N, C-alpha and C positions, 0 to 999 in steps of 0.2 A: 200017581201020575197027575200033572196039571190040566186042567182041560184048558184045548184053545181058547184065542177071540174066535174065534172062524164059527166055532162050536159055540161059543155062548150069543153069540150074532143071532144066529139060528134062532138058537131058544129064545132070543129077547124078542124075534122079529114075533114071535108064537105066546108073547105079552109070558110070557115067564119069571117070576118075581123073584124064585133065587136068582137065577143066570143072572139078571140083572143088578141086581145087589152083588153075586161075588165079581163080575166086572166095574162097577161101581166102587168097590175096593181095593180093586188091582188097579186101579187107576185116577181114586179122586184127588190124591197127593202130588201126580204126575202134571192132573188137567192143573189143578189149580199152580200149585209153581211156577207153571208154564204161562198161564193166562197173568197174573202176576208179576211176573219178570219181563213182560212188554208193555203194562198199562202201567205200572207203579202204584198202585190207589188199589185197597183193600176192597172198598166196598164196589168199584171201579168191575172188580175183579170175578168178583162172589158173587155178580148180576150177572157176568158174562156166564160164569160157571153153571149158574143154576138153569139159566136158559136153555145151554150146552144138556144140560141131564135133562132137563124138561123136552127137549126136541129132541134128542135119541131116543126116550121112553115113547115117544110117541109115532116117531119114526127110525127104526134101528138104520133102517138104509144108509141111511147120512156120512154110515160108517162101512167100510169092507174091510176086510183084510188081504194082508199083502201075501207074496208065494209061503211063507210061513206058518203063515197063519195068525200071524201079530197084526194089531190095525194102530198100532202107535204109533206108528209116519202118518197114516190118514188123518188122528184122530187129531193130533197136533197142525198138522195142516187146514185141516178145517177149522180148529180154533183159531189158526189165524186170518184164518177169509173175515169171524166173524168179530173178529179185532177189527179187522180192515172199517169193515162195515159199520161199525162203531163207531170209528172216526170220519167218514164219511158223513153220517150222520149228523153228529157233531160239527164237523167243518162244512160251514154250508158252499154251494159252487164259488161263488163267488161271497168276497169278505171285505163288506165296504171299509173301506182306510179307517172313514171315523167309528167303525165297532171294534177297530183290531186298534182303537186310537191309543198305541203303547205310546207314541213321543207323546201325545198331549197330557197325558195320564201322569209322564213321569213329570216333564216340563213345570206343571201347574205346582206341583207340589214340593218339587226340589229346586223349584227359579235356573233349570237347566236350560242351555240355549237349542233349542233345535239342531243345526248343527254340531251341538257338543254331543250331543243323544244319535245324531244318525251315523257320526265318525264312531262312538264307541262302536253302534252297530256291525259297520265297517269290519272295526278292528275285530270284532267277534266272528264274522264270519270270511278274515281274510285267507285263513288255510282252508275252509272245505270247496269245495269243486264249484266250478264255472255254472252246471247246472241244476246244485244245490243255489247258487249268488242268486241268477236268474230267476230260477221258479220264486224266489222266496219277495226278489225287488217287486215285479210285476205280481206277484198276487197283491201286496202290498199296493199297490198301485192301481187294485180294484181290477184285474184284467181276470175275467172269468177263468177256472181250472183248463178247458177245451181250449179257449184260445193261446194261452199262454202253453197249450202241448203242442199245439198245431206250430207255434212259433217257435218252440226249442226242440223241436222233433221225436217228440216221447210221447207217453200214455198219461193218462190225465189221473192216474192213481200215480204215477209218480211224479207227476207236480206237487199233488197230494201229498205225498211220502214225504219230497225233499223240502216242501212248507215244510212241513211239523218239525222233520230233524233242522230243520234253519233253525226256526221258534225254541227250541231245545238249547239249542247252540247258545241263543243270543243270550236264553236264561240264565245258563250254565255260566257263562262270561264275565255274567253282570253281577250272577251271586258270587263269583271269585272276584273280581277286580275292585267293583265297584258298591260293594254289601250296603254302604251307607245311601243308595238310591233305588234301593230296592226296595218300594212298599207293600203295602197288604194290596192294590188296587192293581197293582203292577204282576205283583205272583198271581193273583186273580186271571187276570187277562192274559196272561203267558199259562199257567196251566192249563185254561181251560183251550189251547191250541198244544200241548203236547201229545 
């Protein structure tokens, strides 16, 4: 009979290395695949996973088992929050337009007029929700996330999530419809915010 997660958690709290190894072997692949599916970058995923396992060893109480003794649901939720934390650190509270300089990085390289590029971005976002569009444009106008959230009657986290989602949408749209303007600089700028 397989040892339940709940039993393993109690043993890990007592620094039982065998229990930790068993738990690790049970969930390492699940954890890595889950994080990789969210961040789409092997190096970042490996860092998050390594930090998770270290934090878990130091404090196994970051996880808990559900009624059936399984920890998977809580573990994946914990990882989701760690990924959000990573994005919050990567995307400052206020992104000055000159730092997110998507427009000028393209226009200087490909001689695209600013209005043409703005139209491309508008086209990319035309099927996005009003909330996504408003969060995107307000953040590009250097409006702090907290102020944007108040204006849009939502949370700061929702603003961050919608801004990231909009950047991803724009990046994918440009790659698909305008591959000739996807420069290395554009890729780096947009990739940083994904």
